[in-house]
C-alpha positions, -999 to +999 in steps of 0.1 A: +077-103-129+045-103-111+042-092-078+035-116-049+036-123-015+040-096+017+040-061+002+046-032+027+026-003+022+055+020+028+051+050+052+068+082+041+093+099+063+093+141+063+115+166+068+108+194+088+096+216+060+071+187+052+090+177+021+099+139+016+132+129+033+142+108+005+173+094+023+152+079+051+127+066+026+152+047+008+167+032+039+133+022+053+124+006+020+156-013+019+151-025+058+114-035+047+130-058+022+156-071+045+130-080+069+112-102+048+089-082+024+086-095-011+075-062-023+071-026-015+040-002-023+056+033-026+033+062-021+001+046-014-025+057+013-001+048+042+026+069+022+003+098+023+006+101-016-020+126-025-009+151-001+024+155-020+030+173-054+034+153-087+070+166-085+076+153-051+062+119-058+082+118-090+114+125-068+106+097-043+099+074-074+133+078-089+152+077-056+135+044-048+139+030-081+178+035-079+181+015-045+155-013-044+151-039-069+125-029-096+108-063-095+096-057-059+083-021-065+046-010-068+037+028-067+006+048-062+000+069-092-036+081-087-044+116-086-074+141-089-063+149-124-064+124-152-033+141-167-014+137-134-024+102-129-014+094-165+020+112-162+029+093-127+017+061-143+039+065-176+068+074-152+065+042-132+066+022-167+096+043-176+114+036-145+105-002-147+083-004-117+065-038-114+033-023-111+012+011-107-014+012-083-044+034-097-070+052-072-104+056-089-113+094-096-121+103-061-139+137-060-169+131-079-193+109-062-223+090-077-200+079-106-218+053-131-202+020-137-197+033-175-182+063-163-156+044-141-149+023-170-143+051-192-118+068-166-094+037-165-098+032-203-088+074-208-060+068-184-046+037-201-052+055-238-034+088-222-005+067-206-001+044-235-010+007-233+021-007-243+041-021-215+016-006-187+015-029-156-016-015-137-032-024-105-065-009-094-071+005-058-103-003-044-108+017-010-142+032-011-140+044+026-116+070+017-121+074-021-159+074-020-159+053-053-158+016-053-145-006-081-173-029-087-165-064-094-182-065-127-166-031-138-131-047-131-140-078-150-151-059-181-117-038-177-098-071-171-112-088-203-103-057-225-069-052-211-056-084-200-019-075-206-021-042-189-045-050-161-025-072-136-045-070-103-061-052-076-055-041-039-086-043-018-084-021+012-122-022+020-119-050+047-145-068+033-128-104+024-161-114+007-154-087-020-118-099-024-128-136-028-157-125-054-130-105-074-105-135-073-131-160-084-148-138-111-113-131-129-090-160-125-054-149-135-061-114-118-040-110-088-062-097-057-044-083-025-063-078+007-047-050+031-042-070+061-016-098+067-047-119+084-053-126+047-027-152+050-048-171+076-081-171+058-096-203+045-093-189+011-059-176+012-051-195-019-070-173-040-049-144-033-015-131-044-005-118-011-013-088+009-006-051+007-005-038+044+002-007+063+012-027+094+038-047+075+060-013+080+063-030+116+053-067+113+073-076+083+094-100+100+066-117+119+047-120+086+076-134+067+081-161+093+042-164+100+034-179+066+051-211+081+042-206+115+006-194+124+016-187+162+039-160+148+014-148+120-010-144+152+015-124+167+017-100+137-023-099+134-022-089+170-001-059+163-020-051+134-053-048+156-036-027+181-023-002+156-058+000+139-074+009+173-061+043+169-057+062+135-037+039+115-013+061+096-002+082+125+001+049+146+024+035+120+045+064+120+047+065+159+056+028+160+084+034+134+098+064+156+093+042+186+110+013+170+139+031+153+145+053+181+142+082+154+117+108+162+115+125+129+090+095+118+062+111+139+061+139+113+029+138+093+013+158+065-018+178+073-048+172+072-037+143+093-021+147+126+001+127+150-015+108+179-024+129+208-015+115+244-047+096+251-042+077+218-005+070+225-014+056+258-041+033+243-017+022+216+009+015+241-011-005+262-024-026+232+011-031+220+024-042+254+000-071+252+014-082+218+051-083+229+059-059+203+088-043+220+108-076+208+109-060+174+130-032+181+165-048+178+154-054+142+150-018+134+182-006+154+210-025+135 
């Protein structure tokens, strides 16, 4: 039960009181699978996970676990507190998720390699190694703490049964390639569907992408048709031309006709009018509007 292929970093719909709209979240995850996703990354960065309480995240995990095949589910379990991260990681195992995605400790900066390794080891010790299915989450732009290739290699050598792979959101395909080459059998997922068109795509287990919330059908077809994949990549580039998470939510509201998708957790905020105009113009060039019928069935 190893995650492979197209994995959507699912956005999280909100109620008016900023709680997670569990019914819409379940429906969205089911739709993404129906549109061609091989898996769902629940409660990652795109899902605004670190803005929710542990109890809210647990409720979302339980709701989706009842509605989507567990072999397709990965969930972000990183937290500022080691105890909270271990609790969420343990619940992922208890529910039967195919993987738990772990941010590094993201408050203290200048962490040494030994300190970072000790954190992951402490997480595994606290959560319990038996049956653990752990992926590391490399996103230094936001976390401020990278997962160096050599640290990951040491951890993988020590915990080959527990440490299954890494999501690379650095945007540095060279890092992803180096990671995959350094640790054969360790599943590396770049964070963009453009990775499927990379000359070294065969090194990777797939992609875990925010824009797949919108482009799932194109990426699924595009693995066999480069022209279709190019359209999906063009849509991603348009979305990334403005703040990406609110852009994903704007696009979901637009495609579904459901304005509640525009709600976003502070400190993030919805796109402003200038950003919407810029995004709309860029998306128009991609024929993005042809996707709307898939979201309104």
